[in-house]
C-alpha positions as CSV (number, residue, x, y, z in Angstrom):
1,M,26.4,1.0,-8.7
2,T,23.6,2.8,-10.5
3,A,24.3,4.0,-14.1
4,V,24.1,7.8,-14.8
5,F,22.5,9.2,-17.9
6,T,24.6,12.2,-18.9
7,Y,23.1,13.2,-22.3
8,V,21.4,16.6,-22.4
9,P,17.9,16.7,-23.9
10,D,16.6,19.5,-26.1
11,R,15.2,22.6,-24.5
12,G,11.4,22.8,-24.4
13,F,10.8,19.5,-22.7
14,S,7.9,19.1,-20.4
15,S,7.5,17.8,-16.9
16,D,4.3,16.3,-15.5
17,I,4.0,16.4,-11.7
18,T,1.1,14.6,-10.1
19,P,0.7,14.2,-6.3
20,S,-0.7,10.9,-5.1
21,V,-3.6,11.7,-2.9
22,L,-6.1,9.4,-1.1
23,E,-9.6,11.0,-0.8
24,I,-12.5,9.9,1.3
25,K,-15.9,11.4,0.4
26,F,-18.6,11.5,3.0
27,G,-22.3,11.4,2.3
28,D,-22.9,15.0,3.4
29,G,-20.7,16.5,0.7
30,Y,-17.5,16.7,2.8
31,S,-14.3,15.0,1.9
32,Q,-11.0,14.4,3.5
33,R,-7.6,14.1,1.7
34,V,-4.2,12.7,2.7
35,S,-0.9,12.2,1.0
36,E,-0.6,8.6,-0.2
37,G,2.7,7.2,1.0
38,V,6.1,8.7,1.8
39,N,7.1,9.6,-1.7
40,S,3.8,10.9,-3.0
41,I,5.0,13.2,-5.8
42,N,4.9,11.4,-9.2
43,Q,7.0,13.1,-11.8
44,K,7.6,12.4,-15.6
45,W,9.7,14.2,-18.1
46,S,8.9,14.0,-21.9
47,L,12.3,14.4,-23.5
48,K,13.6,14.8,-27.1
49,F,17.1,14.5,-28.5
50,K,16.6,15.9,-32.0
51,N,19.1,15.6,-34.9
52,R,21.9,14.0,-32.9
53,S,24.9,12.5,-34.7
54,N,24.5,8.8,-35.3
55,A,27.2,8.1,-32.8
56,E,25.5,10.1,-30.0
57,A,22.1,8.8,-30.8
58,D,23.4,5.2,-30.9
59,A,25.0,5.7,-27.5
60,I,21.7,7.0,-26.0
61,L,19.8,4.1,-27.5
62,L,22.4,1.6,-26.2
63,F,22.1,3.2,-22.7
64,L,18.3,2.9,-22.7
65,S,18.4,-0.6,-24.2
66,D,20.9,-1.9,-21.7
67,R,18.4,-0.9,-18.9
68,G,15.6,-2.9,-20.7
69,G,12.8,-0.5,-19.6
70,Y,12.8,-1.7,-16.0
71,E,16.3,-0.9,-14.5
72,S,16.6,2.5,-13.0
73,F,19.3,5.0,-13.5
74,D,20.3,8.4,-12.2
75,W,19.7,11.6,-14.1
76,T,19.9,15.3,-13.3
77,P,17.1,17.3,-15.0
78,P,18.2,20.5,-16.8
79,N,18.1,23.6,-14.6
80,S,18.3,21.4,-11.5
81,S,21.1,20.5,-9.2
82,T,19.4,17.4,-7.7
83,M,19.9,14.0,-9.2
84,V,16.8,11.8,-9.4
85,R,16.4,8.1,-10.1
86,V,14.3,7.4,-13.2
87,I,13.3,4.6,-15.6
88,A,12.5,4.8,-19.3
89,K,9.9,2.2,-20.2
90,S,10.0,3.0,-24.0
91,W,11.5,5.3,-26.5
92,K,11.2,6.2,-30.2
93,E,14.0,6.5,-32.8
94,A,13.6,8.5,-36.1
95,I,16.3,8.6,-38.8
96,T,16.4,12.3,-39.8
97,S,19.2,12.1,-42.3
98,Q,22.1,9.9,-43.4
99,F,24.1,11.3,-40.4
100,T,21.5,12.1,-37.8
101,K,18.8,10.5,-35.7
102,S,16.2,11.8,-33.3
103,I,15.0,10.1,-30.1
104,S,12.1,10.7,-27.8
105,T,11.4,9.1,-24.5
106,T,9.7,9.7,-21.1
107,F,11.7,9.5,-17.9
108,I,9.6,8.4,-14.9
109,R,10.8,9.1,-11.4
110,V,11.1,6.1,-9.2
111,Y,11.8,5.7,-5.5
112,E,14.1,2.8,-4.5
113,V,16.5,1.9,-1.7
């Protein structure tokens, strides 16, 4: 069973959407484009979890560490009702006070069976 990430990131996150397209250019200036593969929409979310309690931050860090940067997990982006499968290859931790930490990471959408 796939793990589910349930922590809510701060508002103001960004999403980067890049279609994967194959393009053939012909010598006379013409070109032809086609979608590359079945799942050709690449999507990334740059997320921040600012000034979270040490307990919540540690739980987020443990969740990410347990997946090791390669194991996928399910996540529902804010303002969406559709769960997606993602990975987090890296993350940053900042100690913001004696009682709080901030975390930043990028979730990358993956397509798996």
